[in-house]
VEXVOKOL-761638 format. One record per residue (C-alpha): x, y, z; residue in three letters. Coordinates in pm, 1 decimal. Layout:
        c1        c2        c3  residuo
         X         Y         Z      ALA
...
END
This chain:
        c1        c2        c3  residuo
    2202.8     411.5    1304.8      UNK
    2381.1     139.8    1105.4      UNK
    2223.2    -203.6    1064.2      UNK
    2414.2    -508.8    1185.2      UNK
    2417.2    -760.5     898.6      UNK
    2652.2    -996.1    1080.3      UNK
    2369.5   -1132.6    1295.9      UNK
    2145.4   -1416.6    1182.2      UNK
    1860.6   -1161.8    1192.9      UNK
    1991.3    -821.2    1075.9      UNK
    1884.5    -550.3    1320.0      UNK
    1967.1    -218.7    1482.4      UNK
    1792.7    -293.5    1814.5      UNK
    2075.7    -487.3    1988.8      UNK
    1883.0    -810.8    1947.4      UNK
    2182.2   -1009.2    2075.4      UNK
    2137.3    -848.4    2418.9      UNK
    1797.4   -1015.4    2460.8      UNK
    1862.3   -1388.8    2415.3      UNK
    1502.7   -1496.3    2481.7      UNK
    1367.6   -1261.9    2215.2      UNK
    1646.6   -1355.9    1976.7      UNK
    1565.9   -1728.1    2016.5      UNK
    1192.4   -1664.8    1962.8      UNK
    1254.7   -1472.2    1641.3      UNK
    1510.9   -1728.0    1519.2      UNK
    1240.7   -1990.8    1575.0      UNK
     996.5   -1782.9    1363.4      UNK
    1250.4   -1714.3    1084.5      UNK
    1245.6   -2059.0     913.5      UNK
     864.1   -2054.9     919.2      UNK
     876.2   -1718.6     746.1      UNK
    1111.6   -1860.7     481.1      UNK
     877.4   -2157.5     431.9      UNK
     591.1   -1911.3     380.0      UNK
     803.4   -1713.1     130.2      UNK
     887.4   -2026.5     -69.7      UNK
     521.6   -2133.4     -73.2      UNK
     349.9   -1795.5    -125.0      UNK
     620.4   -1556.4    -250.4      UNK
     687.6   -1480.4    -620.2      UNK
     653.7   -1801.1    -822.7      UNK
     959.3   -1961.1    -986.4      UNK
    1190.8   -1685.1    -863.2      UNK
    1403.3   -1867.4    -608.8      UNK
    1720.3   -1889.6    -818.5      UNK
    1706.0   -1550.9    -990.9      UNK
    1973.3   -1291.3    -920.2      UNK
    1778.4    -969.1    -870.3      UNK
    1926.5    -619.6    -857.6      UNK
    1777.5    -515.9    -523.2      UNK
    1817.7    -230.9    -279.7      UNK
    1902.9    -325.2      78.3      UNK
    1890.0     -86.4     373.4      UNK
    2230.8     -29.8     534.4      UNK
    2127.7     237.5     784.2      UNK
    1813.9     417.8     895.8      UNK
    1940.6     773.8     875.8      UNK
    1811.8    1014.8     613.5      UNK
    2127.2    1004.2     398.3      UNK
    2228.2     716.8     174.8      UNK
    2059.1     433.6     354.8      UNK
    2047.0     194.2      58.4      UNK
    2293.6     -40.2    -110.5      UNK
    2226.6    -194.0    -454.2      UNK
    2343.8    -534.1    -569.6      UNK
    2236.6    -873.1    -703.4      UNK
    2062.5   -1092.4    -445.9      UNK
    1872.1   -1418.8    -464.0      UNK
    1542.5   -1333.4    -298.1      UNK
    1535.7   -1615.4     -39.8      UNK
    1879.6   -1482.6      70.3      UNK
    1752.7   -1126.1     112.8      UNK
    1853.0   -1003.9     459.0      UNK
    1514.0    -930.7     612.5      UNK
    1541.2    -783.1     957.9      UNK
    1435.6    -536.2    1225.5      UNK
    1509.0    -168.0    1168.0      UNK
    1380.3     120.8    1379.7      UNK
    1455.4     489.9    1339.2      UNK
    1666.9     640.4    1619.8      UNK
    1478.4     731.5    1937.8      UNK
    1399.6    1098.0    2000.0      UNK
    1527.9    1220.2    2334.7      UNK
    1247.9    1288.4    2580.5      UNK
     975.7    1229.9    2321.2      UNK
     623.3    1310.2    2443.2      UNK
     285.7    1162.1    2347.1      UNK
     167.9    1417.9    2088.0      UNK
    -211.3    1375.7    2107.9      UNK
    -507.8    1231.0    2296.6      UNK
    -575.2    1215.9    2666.9      UNK
    -204.7    1142.7    2740.7      UNK
     -78.9    1442.0    2538.4      UNK
     237.5    1584.9    2693.1      UNK
     323.6    1271.4    2892.7      UNK
     647.6    1082.5    2825.6      UNK
     611.9     842.4    2527.7      UNK
     595.8     475.8    2632.0      UNK
     868.7     220.8    2572.0      UNK
     656.4     -52.4    2725.6      UNK
     294.1    -135.8    2644.2      UNK
      50.9      33.8    2885.9      UNK
    -134.2    -258.5    3045.4      UNK
    -482.4    -116.2    2991.2      UNK
    -416.2     -74.6    2616.3      UNK
    -249.8    -407.9    2558.4      UNK
    -521.7    -586.6    2359.1      UNK
    -609.1    -274.7    2154.3      UNK
    -246.9    -209.5    2059.6      UNK
    -193.6    -573.9    1971.1      UNK
    -497.7    -564.6    1739.8      UNK
    -365.5    -251.4    1563.8      UNK
     -25.4    -415.4    1507.1      UNK
    -175.6    -745.0    1387.2      UNK
    -409.3    -570.1    1140.6      UNK
    -119.5    -369.8     995.2      UNK
     105.3    -676.3     992.7      UNK
    -154.8    -886.1     810.0      UNK
    -159.0    -652.5     507.9      UNK
     211.4    -705.0     438.4      UNK
     223.5   -1077.7     348.5      UNK
    -122.9   -1044.1     190.7      UNK
       3.7    -816.6     -86.3      UNK
     294.9   -1053.7    -160.0      UNK
      40.5   -1335.4    -195.1      UNK
    -181.0   -1123.5    -421.9      UNK
     113.5   -1045.8    -650.7      UNK
     286.7   -1383.7    -658.6      UNK
     202.4   -1473.0   -1021.9      UNK
     277.4   -1133.4   -1176.8      UNK
     638.4   -1216.2   -1263.7      UNK
     509.3   -1457.7   -1528.5      UNK
     364.9   -1165.7   -1730.8      UNK
     619.3    -891.3   -1654.9      UNK
     635.7    -615.2   -1921.1      UNK
    1014.5    -573.8   -1877.9      UNK
    1310.2    -666.8   -1656.6      UNK
    1290.3    -316.7   -1507.0      UNK
     931.1    -382.3   -1396.4      UNK
    1008.2    -734.8   -1277.5      UNK
    1284.7    -597.0   -1057.6      UNK
    1049.6    -331.9    -916.1      UNK
     787.6    -597.4    -838.3      UNK
    1047.0    -802.8    -651.2      UNK
    1172.8    -495.8    -462.8      UNK
     816.8    -423.6    -348.7      UNK
     774.7    -789.9    -247.4      UNK
    1088.2    -810.9     -33.5      UNK
    1002.0    -481.8     136.2      UNK
     650.0    -600.8     217.3      UNK
     820.3    -904.7     367.8      UNK
    1039.9    -678.6     579.6      UNK
     737.7    -480.1     694.3      UNK
     593.8    -807.9     819.1      UNK
     917.4    -857.7    1015.1      UNK
     873.7    -510.9    1168.6      UNK
     530.7    -597.7    1309.4      UNK
     633.4    -949.1    1417.1      UNK
     926.9    -801.9    1611.9      UNK
     684.1    -578.4    1804.1      UNK
     452.2    -872.0    1873.5      UNK
     737.6   -1090.5    2000.3      UNK
     915.5    -818.2    2194.3      UNK
     617.3    -666.6    2376.2      UNK
     327.7    -914.7    2386.3      UNK
     471.2   -1241.4    2522.2      UNK
     299.7   -1566.7    2431.4      UNK
      -1.1   -1385.8    2278.2      UNK
     236.0   -1197.9    2047.8      UNK
     417.7   -1515.0    1942.9      UNK
      86.3   -1683.0    1859.3      UNK
     -23.9   -1380.7    1655.5      UNK
     311.0   -1391.1    1472.1      UNK
     243.8   -1754.7    1376.0      UNK
    -110.5   -1669.2    1260.3      UNK
      25.7   -1399.9    1025.7      UNK
     192.2   -1682.8     830.4      UNK
    -118.3   -1904.7     835.4      UNK
    -379.7   -1674.7     680.1      UNK
    -387.7   -1654.9     301.0      UNK
    -513.8   -1384.1      64.9      UNK
    -848.0   -1489.4     -83.0      UNK
    -866.8   -1814.6     116.2      UNK
   -1226.2   -1904.7     205.1      UNK
   -1137.0   -2057.7     540.3      UNK
    -847.6   -1835.7     652.0      UNK
    -868.2   -1507.7     458.5      UNK
    -663.9   -1197.8     530.2      UNK
    -825.4    -954.7     776.7      UNK
    -908.9    -664.1     540.4      UNK
   -1124.0    -706.9     228.9      UNK
    -898.5    -530.0     -23.7      UNK
    -621.6    -777.2      61.2      UNK
    -835.1   -1071.3     -48.8      UNK
    -887.7    -927.8    -400.2      UNK
    -689.5   -1075.3    -689.8      UNK
    -408.1    -879.9    -857.9      UNK
    -422.6   -1062.7   -1191.5      UNK
    -241.1    -819.4   -1423.0      UNK
       7.6    -531.5   -1423.8      UNK
    -252.9    -258.8   -1462.3      UNK
    -407.2    -388.4   -1137.2      UNK
     -61.3    -405.2    -977.2      UNK
      18.6     -45.0   -1064.4      UNK
    -324.3      64.8    -937.6      UNK
    -260.5    -132.5    -618.4      UNK
      78.5      28.8    -558.9      UNK
     -51.9     376.5    -644.2      UNK
    -376.3     349.7    -444.8      UNK
    -365.9      68.8    -187.9      UNK
      -1.7     119.4     -89.8      UNK
     -90.4     487.1     -51.7      UNK
    -346.6     378.8     206.9      UNK
     -50.1     202.5     369.2      UNK
     135.4     534.9     372.3      UNK
    -151.3     706.3     555.8      UNK
    -207.2     423.9     805.2      UNK
     167.7     404.3     876.4      UNK
     189.2     783.6     910.0      UNK
     -93.5     775.9    1166.4      UNK
      88.7     498.5    1358.4      UNK
     418.9     688.8    1330.8      UNK
     261.9     945.4    1568.8      UNK
     188.1     675.2    1829.1      UNK
     268.1     733.3    2193.8      UNK
     402.5     374.5    2195.7      UNK
     750.1     466.7    2078.3      UNK
     867.8     130.3    1934.8      UNK
     564.8     130.6    1701.2      UNK
     628.0     493.2    1597.8      UNK
     995.0     419.9    1526.1      UNK
     914.0     101.7    1329.0      UNK
     655.0     265.4    1107.6      UNK
     870.7     571.5    1037.8      UNK
    1130.6     352.2     873.4      UNK
     860.0     154.5     691.0      UNK
     739.3     484.4     540.5      UNK
    1082.4     535.9     382.9      UNK
    1044.8     205.8     197.1      UNK
     674.5     262.3     120.2      UNK
     766.8     569.5     -87.9      UNK
     922.3     339.1    -350.1      UNK
     597.0     141.7    -381.9      UNK
     404.0     461.4    -457.4      UNK
     669.3     555.5    -713.8      UNK
     625.8     216.8    -885.8      UNK
     248.8     266.9    -905.3      UNK
     242.9     627.1   -1020.7      UNK
     516.6     588.9   -1283.1      UNK
     373.9     252.3   -1397.4      UNK
      33.0     404.2   -1475.9      UNK
     208.6     709.8   -1622.4      UNK
     408.2     490.2   -1860.6      UNK
      94.2     297.3   -1969.4      UNK
     -79.3     629.8   -2040.2      UNK
     225.4     756.0   -2229.4      UNK
     230.2     451.1   -2457.1      UNK
    -145.6     478.2   -2519.5      UNK
    -109.3     850.0   -2600.4      UNK
     176.3     776.4   -2842.0      UNK
     -37.5     525.2   -3032.4      UNK
    -336.4     764.1   -3028.3      UNK
    -113.9    1025.2   -3194.3      UNK
      43.4     782.8   -3442.0      UNK
    -293.0     640.2   -3549.2      UNK
    -484.7     967.8   -3511.9      UNK
    -767.6     798.6   -3319.5      UNK
    -912.6     782.1   -2971.6      UNK
   -1145.1     492.1   -3060.2      UNK
   -1092.9     229.0   -2785.1      UNK
   -1155.0     -67.8   -3016.2      UNK
    -902.9      54.9   -3274.3      UNK
    -646.4     129.5   -3005.1      UNK
    -686.2    -215.1   -2853.3      UNK
    -585.7    -367.7   -3185.3      UNK
    -246.8    -195.8   -3149.6      UNK
    -181.9    -371.3   -2817.0      UNK
    -233.2     -76.7   -2582.6      UNK
    -483.0     -16.6   -2302.2      UNK
    -737.6     252.2   -2392.1      UNK
    -796.9     536.4   -2146.7      UNK
   -1164.0     446.5   -2071.7      UNK
   -1044.9     103.6   -1950.3      UNK
    -772.8     264.0   -1735.1      UNK
   -1044.1     491.3   -1590.0      UNK
   -1258.2     188.5   -1498.0      UNK
    -964.6      23.4   -1319.8      UNK
    -897.6     350.7   -1135.8      UNK
   -1264.4     365.9   -1028.8      UNK
   -1257.9      10.0    -897.8      UNK
    -928.5      19.5    -708.2      UNK
    -992.4     364.6    -560.9      UNK
   -1334.5     266.5    -425.8      UNK
   -1208.1     -62.7    -279.3      UNK
    -919.6     120.1    -110.4      UNK
   -1146.8     387.6      40.4      UNK
   -1322.3     108.5     230.7      UNK
    -993.8      25.6     406.3      UNK
   -1038.0     339.3     616.8      UNK
   -1349.2     193.1     778.1      UNK
   -1672.0     363.9     879.8      UNK
   -1697.2     741.1     865.3      UNK
   -1810.2     752.6    1228.8      UNK
   -1595.6     519.7    1437.8      UNK
   -1569.9     475.2    1813.4      UNK
   -1265.9     248.9    1756.2      UNK
   -1073.4     527.3    1580.9      UNK
   -1178.8     766.8    1857.5      UNK
   -1051.4     527.9    2124.5      UNK
    -719.4     474.0    1941.2      UNK
    -669.9     851.5    1931.8      UNK
    -771.4     920.5    2290.9      UNK
    -547.0     639.4    2411.4      UNK
    -252.7     795.6    2223.9      UNK
    -204.0     487.1    2004.8      UNK
    -286.8     615.1    1654.0      UNK
    -284.4     981.2    1553.1      UNK
    -375.5    1177.5    1243.9      UNK
    -164.3    1229.0     932.8      UNK
     124.9    1461.6    1027.5      UNK
     -35.4    1515.5    1368.1      UNK
     234.3    1745.4    1500.0      UNK
     193.0    1989.4    1207.1      UNK
    -179.4    2038.9    1277.3      UNK
    -287.9    2363.5    1443.6      UNK
    -535.1    2254.7    1710.8      UNK
    -528.4    2125.3    2067.2      UNK
    -457.3    1760.1    1959.4      UNK
    -730.4    1643.3    2196.8      UNK
   -1038.0    1726.7    1983.9      UNK
   -1288.4    1712.5    2270.2      UNK
   -1476.0    2019.4    2142.5      UNK
   -1403.2    1996.2    1766.9      UNK
   -1627.4    1890.9    1478.5      UNK
   -1562.5    1749.2    1131.7      UNK
   -1797.2    1737.1     827.8      UNK
   -1916.0    1399.9     697.4      UNK
   -2117.3    1344.1     380.0      UNK
   -2423.9    1118.4     414.1      UNK
   -2698.1    1001.8     175.6      UNK
   -3036.1    1152.7     263.5      UNK
   -3304.3    1045.2      17.0      UNK
   -3183.9    1141.8    -329.8      UNK
   -2913.1    1380.2    -209.3      UNK
   -2577.1    1369.7     -34.8      UNK
   -2583.1    1600.9     266.8      UNK
   -2291.9    1727.3     477.4      UNK
   -2341.0    1684.1     852.9      UNK
   -2103.0    1781.1    1130.2      UNK
   -1992.7    1514.9    1377.7      UNK
   -1760.6    1521.1    1678.1      UNK
   -1407.1    1524.8    1534.4      UNK
   -1308.2    1239.4    1767.1      UNK
   -1562.3    1012.8    1595.9      UNK
   -1470.0    1129.6    1243.3      UNK
   -1098.8    1041.9    1246.8      UNK
   -1134.4     771.1     980.1      UNK
   -1303.5    1020.7     749.7      UNK
   -1037.8    1283.5     809.2      UNK
    -762.0    1035.4     719.8      UNK
    -961.4     926.1     412.0      UNK
    -994.1    1291.8     303.0      UNK
    -617.8    1346.9     342.9      UNK
    -562.3    1035.3     130.6      UNK
    -805.0    1152.3    -141.3      UNK
    -618.1    1485.3    -174.2      UNK
    -291.0    1296.6    -221.2      UNK
    -445.0    1065.0    -483.7      UNK
    -584.8    1367.2    -668.1      UNK
    -237.2    1520.2    -689.7      UNK
    -112.1    1201.9    -859.3      UNK
    -403.9    1198.9   -1105.1      UNK
    -331.8    1566.0   -1183.4      UNK
      26.4    1474.0   -1272.8      UNK
     -95.5    1202.8   -1512.1      UNK
    -334.7    1449.2   -1675.6      UNK
     -56.8    1704.5   -1716.6      UNK
     154.8    1439.6   -1892.8      UNK
    -136.1    1347.6   -2121.9      UNK
    -184.3    1714.4   -2206.4      UNK
     184.3    1748.9   -2298.6      UNK
     139.2    1454.0   -2533.8      UNK
    -155.0    1631.2   -2700.0      UNK
    -429.3    1413.2   -2548.7      UNK
    -729.8    1603.1   -2414.7      UNK
    -890.3    1305.8   -2233.1      UNK
    -846.6    1329.5   -1857.1      UNK
    -860.9    1073.6   -1578.8      UNK
   -1078.2    1157.9   -1279.5      UNK
   -1110.6    1019.8    -929.9      UNK
   -1466.7     899.2    -871.3      UNK
   -1670.8    1050.9    -589.7      UNK
   -1583.6     916.1    -244.4      UNK
   -1936.3     763.3    -220.2      UNK
   -1899.2     561.1    -542.9      UNK
   -1906.4     178.3    -520.4      UNK
   -1857.7     165.9    -143.8      UNK
   -1918.1    -148.5      62.4      UNK
   -1836.6     -11.8     409.3      UNK
   -1973.5     290.7     596.3      UNK
   -2265.4     525.7     532.0      UNK
   -2269.3     462.9     153.8      UNK
   -2269.6      81.8     174.4      UNK
   -2642.7      52.3      98.9      UNK
   -2653.0     333.8    -159.9      UNK
   -2592.2     344.6    -533.8      UNK
   -2384.7     651.1    -622.2      UNK
   -2246.2     749.6    -963.7      UNK
   -1879.0     851.5   -1010.6      UNK
   -2000.7    1213.6   -1018.8      UNK
   -2171.7    1175.8    -678.9      UNK
   -2533.7    1140.8    -792.6      UNK
   -2766.1     911.2    -594.0      UNK
   -2910.0     644.1    -826.8      UNK
   -3188.5     386.5    -812.8      UNK
   -3082.3      22.1    -816.2      UNK
   -3204.4     -14.2   -1175.5      UNK
   -3003.7     290.2   -1289.4      UNK
   -2696.3     151.5   -1115.6      UNK
   -2740.2    -187.6   -1281.6      UNK
   -2784.6     -22.5   -1621.1      UNK
   -2474.7     197.8   -1598.6      UNK
   -2225.7      25.7   -1365.3      UNK
   -2063.5    -151.1   -1662.4      UNK
   -1967.6     193.6   -1795.9      UNK
   -1782.0     268.5   -1472.7      UNK
   -1630.1     -59.0   -1355.4      UNK
   -1419.8    -308.2   -1552.5      UNK
   -1622.4    -591.2   -1702.0      UNK
   -1537.4    -924.5   -1862.4      UNK
   -1433.0    -767.3   -2195.7      UNK
   -1205.7    -514.2   -2023.1      UNK
   -1035.9    -783.3   -1816.4      UNK
    -993.2   -1003.8   -2123.3      UNK
    -831.8    -722.8   -2322.0      UNK
    -594.7    -629.7   -2038.3      UNK
    -500.9    -997.2   -1996.1      UNK
    -443.8   -1027.0   -2371.8      UNK
    -166.1    -762.8   -2372.7      UNK
      10.7    -907.6   -2066.8      UNK
     294.3   -1061.6   -2269.2      UNK
     611.4   -1144.4   -2080.0      UNK
     911.3    -943.2   -2197.0      UNK
    1247.4   -1035.2   -2042.2      UNK
    1498.0    -919.5   -2302.1      UNK
    1705.5    -640.1   -2141.7      UNK
    1589.5    -298.2   -2260.1      UNK
    1270.0    -428.3   -2426.9      UNK
     914.9    -340.5   -2313.2      UNK
     570.6    -491.7   -2371.6      UNK
     345.1    -321.2   -2628.0      UNK
     130.5    -134.4   -2373.7      UNK
     397.2      42.1   -2165.7      UNK
     668.0     301.9   -2232.4      UNK
    1024.2     275.5   -2093.3      UNK
    1090.5     467.2   -1769.6      UNK
    1228.9     820.1   -1778.1      UNK
    1524.9     703.8   -1564.8      UNK
    1675.0     367.5   -1480.3      UNK
    1721.2     234.3   -1126.6      UNK
    2033.2     369.9    -954.2      UNK
    2129.1     553.7   -1277.8      UNK
    2197.6     233.6   -1466.6      UNK
    2234.6     239.6   -1846.5      UNK
    1945.1     151.7   -2078.3      UNK
    1923.5    -221.1   -2130.1      UNK
    2063.2    -303.7   -1783.7      UNK
    2002.0    -668.3   -1684.4      UNK
    1797.3    -614.2   -1365.2      UNK
    1715.0    -983.6   -1326.4      UNK
    1946.4   -1270.1   -1420.6      UNK
    1774.2   -1605.1   -1476.3      UNK
    1943.1   -1934.9   -1396.3      UNK
END
């Protein structure tokens, strides 16, 4: 399915055939551009950026590379092709024909799901808007901007669904998505992690590795939806989301590589000595990993959730790779284990699987994160560094769910409040850690040059030569 870039709003949904919808979205478009100019990447309006633009939604060669000024980026509406005679794959409607219109009884629930997903997209752009001022290289600046424009397009995907299927309510929700602001006291973004600051590139890479990975799992669950337009929208979003995870994993990998190189050159693993050479020591990277991982785990919500159960039974939001799972896809008689604090121990209890869907998705996510951490550790080992990064226990530093009132160590030990207070500075970044990370965030914009704390990438974007000018300033 090719994308029509001749239209004012690029799309592959025959937008021109629905004049009312087209007018509504054309009315929303300038407001979106106003939001981008106000809350998008600072001082970037006139840069020529080497960006990737989708040209089709099929599996082969769907991207075109070229220089674009970001306000001219052709945001639009792209859905994967419909499957013939697709059926609802799970829940109480399993086996029925997938819906191309919103089932009336699920209208408000489906709208809430779409709005919550849609709200995360502009939030992350807002969180990252100042990062260009401390970019470690043109390569990284370009990757930041690619992530930003794609988050903007993911907002378009959700706004299209709101406008196309929810009438006036949908249009009002589309306006509200441009009115909330990340971290704003009066109009914050809906989910807590999207109101946190992203003040430096270590945080950005953790965000794209961890929090965008949550996006992958939420989108994958929505890609199973019995509401076919949502499933088709999120499937294409997943294609773009893969790049964000790549940016995060390779970004952290390159920081670790540079630290390991300096450890070898200086024959030391002393954090204070290493800091003097302008790199980020591994204990500090571990603390950032602990913080961002724990904050992201809260995005999955409570371990036992009637909302998640309802979404599943209604056929609106499935499990990760639902159709590959070997069960009845209804879960009426199934159970799932959930860890809970009981006194000084964490105890596994079995709950109805329908109520434990959040926890199942969180567990799938944790396995995926662990695979990434294992790859970092393998790279460190190859560089002769024995120190390893570890994911903290799922109960560590949680603010939502069964662990919200507990104090749990990264190893999963239940602590008293005084023990937590005494040791939490060993596990979470403190003032000195933030100050050191900020101190190495020196802007480097000479083609082919990199800041002191990060190694060059193994490969350039689109097989470009070393020293390629990814961003041209004017």
